[in-house]
C-alpha atoms as a printed R data frame, in Angstrom:
    type eleno elety resid chain resno       x       y       z
1   ATOM     1    CA   UNK     A     1 -12.422  -3.314 -10.206
2   ATOM     2    CA   UNK     A     2 -11.740  -6.990 -10.185
3   ATOM     3    CA   UNK     A     3  -9.793  -7.837  -6.918
4   ATOM     4    CA   UNK     A     4  -5.711  -8.666  -6.844
5   ATOM     5    CA   UNK     A     5  -2.795  -5.963  -6.326
6   ATOM     6    CA   UNK     A     6  -2.288  -4.434  -9.266
7   ATOM     7    CA   UNK     A     7   1.212  -2.946  -9.916
8   ATOM     8    CA   UNK     A     8   2.128  -0.413 -12.414
9   ATOM     9    CA   UNK     A     9   4.400   2.755 -13.332
10  ATOM    10    CA   UNK     A    10   2.912   5.962 -11.589
11  ATOM    11    CA   UNK     A    11   2.615   7.802 -15.482
12  ATOM    12    CA   UNK     A    12   0.667   4.954 -16.626
13  ATOM    13    CA   UNK     A    13  -2.512   5.308 -13.690
14  ATOM    14    CA   UNK     A    14  -4.349   7.574 -16.215
15  ATOM    15    CA   UNK     A    15  -4.747   4.328 -18.518
16  ATOM    16    CA   UNK     A    16  -7.035   2.569 -15.643
17  ATOM    17    CA   UNK     A    17  -8.505   5.104 -13.370
18  ATOM    18    CA   UNK     A    18 -10.857   7.732 -13.677
19  ATOM    19    CA   UNK     A    19 -12.793   9.938 -11.289
20  ATOM    20    CA   UNK     A    20 -12.399  13.003  -8.915
21  ATOM    21    CA   UNK     A    21 -11.017  10.708  -5.934
22  ATOM    22    CA   UNK     A    22  -8.821   8.971  -8.458
23  ATOM    23    CA   UNK     A    23  -7.139  11.956  -9.855
24  ATOM    24    CA   UNK     A    24  -7.174  13.722  -6.566
25  ATOM    25    CA   UNK     A    25  -5.536  10.570  -5.192
26  ATOM    26    CA   UNK     A    26  -2.488  10.408  -8.232
27  ATOM    27    CA   UNK     A    27  -2.146  14.685  -7.824
28  ATOM    28    CA   UNK     A    28  -1.229  13.845  -4.385
29  ATOM    29    CA   UNK     A    29   1.004  10.786  -5.631
30  ATOM    30    CA   UNK     A    30   2.643  13.027  -8.175
31  ATOM    31    CA   UNK     A    31   3.789  15.563  -6.344
32  ATOM    32    CA   UNK     A    32   5.326  13.654  -3.430
33  ATOM    33    CA   UNK     A    33   9.704  13.644  -3.715
34  ATOM    34    CA   UNK     A    34  12.005  12.295  -1.501
35  ATOM    35    CA   UNK     A    35  12.438  14.937   0.339
36  ATOM    36    CA   UNK     A    36   8.845  15.366   1.157
37  ATOM    37    CA   UNK     A    37   8.943  15.342   4.647
38  ATOM    38    CA   UNK     A    38   7.267  12.498   6.811
39  ATOM    39    CA   UNK     A    39   3.700  12.519   7.831
40  ATOM    40    CA   UNK     A    40   0.061  12.862   7.030
41  ATOM    41    CA   UNK     A    41  -1.406  15.110   4.767
42  ATOM    42    CA   UNK     A    42  -5.760  15.402   4.611
43  ATOM    43    CA   UNK     A    43  -6.786  15.468   0.837
44  ATOM    44    CA   UNK     A    44 -10.265  15.450   1.760
45  ATOM    45    CA   UNK     A    45 -10.483  15.390   5.524
46  ATOM    46    CA   UNK     A    46 -10.131  11.649   7.039
47  ATOM    47    CA   UNK     A    47 -11.864   9.936   3.830
48  ATOM    48    CA   UNK     A    48  -8.524  10.673   1.424
49  ATOM    49    CA   UNK     A    49  -4.981  11.125   3.101
50  ATOM    50    CA   UNK     A    50  -1.681  10.843   2.114
51  ATOM    51    CA   UNK     A    51   0.800   9.345   4.394
52  ATOM    52    CA   UNK     A    52   4.774   9.563   3.719
53  ATOM    53    CA   UNK     A    53   7.463   7.142   6.008
54  ATOM    54    CA   UNK     A    54  10.566   6.284   6.362
55  ATOM    55    CA   UNK     A    55  12.114   3.239   7.581
56  ATOM    56    CA   UNK     A    56  14.307  -0.142   7.031
57  ATOM    57    CA   UNK     A    57  12.926  -3.261   5.578
58  ATOM    58    CA   UNK     A    58  12.728  -6.132   7.919
59  ATOM    59    CA   UNK     A    59  12.458 -10.299   6.815
60  ATOM    60    CA   UNK     A    60   9.211 -11.540   5.794
61  ATOM    61    CA   UNK     A    61   8.974 -13.185   9.008
62  ATOM    62    CA   UNK     A    62   8.698 -10.242  10.837
63  ATOM    63    CA   UNK     A    63   6.245  -8.230   8.391
64  ATOM    64    CA   UNK     A    64   2.772  -8.008   9.314
65  ATOM    65    CA   UNK     A    65  -0.288  -9.247   7.197
66  ATOM    66    CA   UNK     A    66  -2.735  -6.912   7.679
67  ATOM    67    CA   UNK     A    67  -5.828  -5.976   5.306
68  ATOM    68    CA   UNK     A    68  -8.434  -3.016   5.492
69  ATOM    69    CA   UNK     A    69 -12.627  -2.909   5.103
70  ATOM    70    CA   UNK     A    70 -13.199   0.713   3.985
71  ATOM    71    CA   UNK     A    71 -10.199   1.785   2.601
72  ATOM    72    CA   UNK     A    72  -7.395   1.037  -0.235
73  ATOM    73    CA   UNK     A    73  -4.010   1.647   0.280
74  ATOM    74    CA   UNK     A    74  -1.968   2.814  -3.207
75  ATOM    75    CA   UNK     A    75   1.734   2.185  -2.182
76  ATOM    76    CA   UNK     A    76   4.960   3.906  -4.088
77  ATOM    77    CA   UNK     A    77   8.332   3.966  -2.775
78  ATOM    78    CA   UNK     A    78   9.922   7.180  -3.248
79  ATOM    79    CA   UNK     A    79  13.614   5.969  -2.036
80  ATOM    80    CA   UNK     A    80  14.882   2.285  -1.972
81  ATOM    81    CA   UNK     A    81  13.400  -1.064  -2.899
82  ATOM    82    CA   UNK     A    82  11.395  -3.886  -0.795
83  ATOM    83    CA   UNK     A    83   9.161  -6.563  -1.623
84  ATOM    84    CA   UNK     A    84   5.503  -6.543  -1.438
85  ATOM    85    CA   UNK     A    85   3.563  -9.445  -0.666
86  ATOM    86    CA   UNK     A    86  -0.334 -10.394  -1.482
87  ATOM    87    CA   UNK     A    87  -2.867 -12.730  -0.763
88  ATOM    88    CA   UNK     A    88  -7.029 -12.679  -0.998
89  ATOM    89    CA   UNK     A    89  -8.136 -12.875   2.685
90  ATOM    90    CA   UNK     A    90 -10.253 -15.674   2.886
91  ATOM    91    CA   UNK     A    91  -6.847 -17.805   2.484
92  ATOM    92    CA   UNK     A    92  -5.599 -16.612   5.666
93  ATOM    93    CA   UNK     A    93  -6.566 -17.137   9.410
94  ATOM    94    CA   UNK     A    94  -6.733 -14.122  11.285
95  ATOM    95    CA   UNK     A    95  -4.581 -13.620  14.088
96  ATOM    96    CA   UNK     A    96  -6.037 -10.532  15.391
97  ATOM    97    CA   UNK     A    97  -9.870  -9.512  14.606
98  ATOM    98    CA   UNK     A    98 -11.133  -6.746  12.753
99  ATOM    99    CA   UNK     A    99 -10.012  -2.900  14.614
100 ATOM   100    CA   UNK     A   100 -13.063  -0.722  13.076
101 ATOM   101    CA   UNK     A   101 -10.803   2.074  14.388
102 ATOM   102    CA   UNK     A   102  -7.747   1.556  12.976
103 ATOM   103    CA   UNK     A   103  -9.716   0.017   9.734
104 ATOM   104    CA   UNK     A   104  -7.410  -2.887   9.629
105 ATOM   105    CA   UNK     A   105  -6.997  -6.938  10.308
106 ATOM   106    CA   UNK     A   106  -4.304  -8.852  10.878
107 ATOM   107    CA   UNK     A   107  -3.211 -12.412   9.574
108 ATOM   108    CA   UNK     A   108  -0.595 -15.114  10.717
109 ATOM   109    CA   UNK     A   109   2.072 -15.768   8.575
110 ATOM   110    CA   UNK     A   110   2.176 -18.292   5.180
111 ATOM   111    CA   UNK     A   111   3.416 -18.314   1.862
112 ATOM   112    CA   UNK     A   112   2.518 -14.889  -0.365
113 ATOM   113    CA   UNK     A   113  -0.169 -16.080  -3.442
114 ATOM   114    CA   UNK     A   114   2.115 -13.608  -4.926
115 ATOM   115    CA   UNK     A   115   5.514 -11.056  -4.468
116 ATOM   116    CA   UNK     A   116   6.509  -8.286  -6.233
117 ATOM   117    CA   UNK     A   117   9.788  -6.159  -6.023
118 ATOM   118    CA   UNK     A   118   8.820  -2.640  -5.167
119 ATOM   119    CA   UNK     A   119  11.043   0.126  -6.925
120 ATOM   120    CA   UNK     A   120  10.348   3.989  -7.113
121 ATOM   121    CA   UNK     A   121   8.050   5.046  -9.957
122 ATOM   122    CA   UNK     A   122   5.897   2.543  -9.470
123 ATOM   123    CA   UNK     A   123   2.724   1.956  -7.194
124 ATOM   124    CA   UNK     A   124   0.773  -1.069  -5.751
125 ATOM   125    CA   UNK     A   125  -2.579  -0.884  -5.146
126 ATOM   126    CA   UNK     A   126  -4.486  -3.090  -2.196
127 ATOM   127    CA   UNK     A   127  -8.136  -3.277  -2.144
128 ATOM   128    CA   UNK     A   128 -10.184  -4.582   0.851
129 ATOM   129    CA   UNK     A   129 -10.318  -8.186   0.080
130 ATOM   130    CA   UNK     A   130  -6.490  -8.089  -0.720
131 ATOM   131    CA   UNK     A   131  -4.191  -9.034   2.174
132 ATOM   132    CA   UNK     A   132  -0.856  -7.686   2.002
133 ATOM   133    CA   UNK     A   133   2.563  -7.679   3.614
134 ATOM   134    CA   UNK     A   134   5.300  -4.652   2.792
135 ATOM   135    CA   UNK     A   135   8.579  -3.131   4.160
136 ATOM   136    CA   UNK     A   136  10.352  -6.534   3.216
137 ATOM   137    CA   UNK     A   137  14.102  -6.992   2.277
138 ATOM   138    CA   UNK     A   138  13.880  -6.820  -1.676
139 ATOM   139    CA   UNK     A   139  14.822 -10.375  -2.753
140 ATOM   140    CA   UNK     A   140  18.079 -11.507  -2.275
141 ATOM   141    CA   UNK     A   141  18.751  -8.699   0.261
142 ATOM   142    CA   UNK     A   142  19.577  -9.666   3.981
143 ATOM   143    CA   UNK     A   143  20.745  -6.346   5.485
144 ATOM   144    CA   UNK     A   144  17.929  -3.618   5.427
145 ATOM   145    CA   UNK     A   145  17.340  -1.076   3.098
146 ATOM   146    CA   UNK     A   146  16.228   2.074   4.474
147 ATOM   147    CA   UNK     A   147  12.897   3.143   2.082
148 ATOM   148    CA   UNK     A   148  10.762   6.085   1.912
149 ATOM   149    CA   UNK     A   149   6.960   5.752   0.929
150 ATOM   150    CA   UNK     A   150   3.796   7.412   0.334
151 ATOM   151    CA   UNK     A   151   0.665   5.528   0.774
152 ATOM   152    CA   UNK     A   152  -2.975   7.205   0.005
153 ATOM   153    CA   UNK     A   153  -5.702   5.707   1.808
154 ATOM   154    CA   UNK     A   154  -8.626   6.499  -0.005
155 ATOM   155    CA   UNK     A   155 -12.149   5.676   1.887
156 ATOM   156    CA   UNK     A   156 -13.673   3.268  -0.828
157 ATOM   157    CA   UNK     A   157 -17.179   5.233  -1.095
158 ATOM   158    CA   UNK     A   158 -15.247   7.778  -2.900
159 ATOM   159    CA   UNK     A   159 -14.761   5.869  -5.670
160 ATOM   160    CA   UNK     A   160 -18.162   6.382  -7.193
161 ATOM   161    CA   UNK     A   161 -17.455  10.104  -7.901
């Protein structure tokens, strides 16, 4: 799969992704509703899980920039609006080295290579090598926006199945 953020309508996922793990990941995402309680649901142990969370957006300067090495993220808003930002990891300066237990590296702030307005019904995929920052005020909005999001974490080694 080519690297770079991928944004698409949930209903179109089958046009791009095939295989048992993709099917499980998107089936879980399709079942989540705005009423789904916050928390983690394991789909295939720790290798494939969905996290539902509630939060308020923040200014871009307060958002963290992160990447993962072993998992990809499929992120989809359930309610609200926010901004997703993307960078190739090799364009950033590491601010906190890779933590293998949490599969995360943090980076210093800089202008993003790409920025997307996220809305319910659309998903974004961030692969290893994709640094991303989410939960940011929508473009043109200053006050915090209340959001609910589902994030599916998929271990990269499952994608060959």
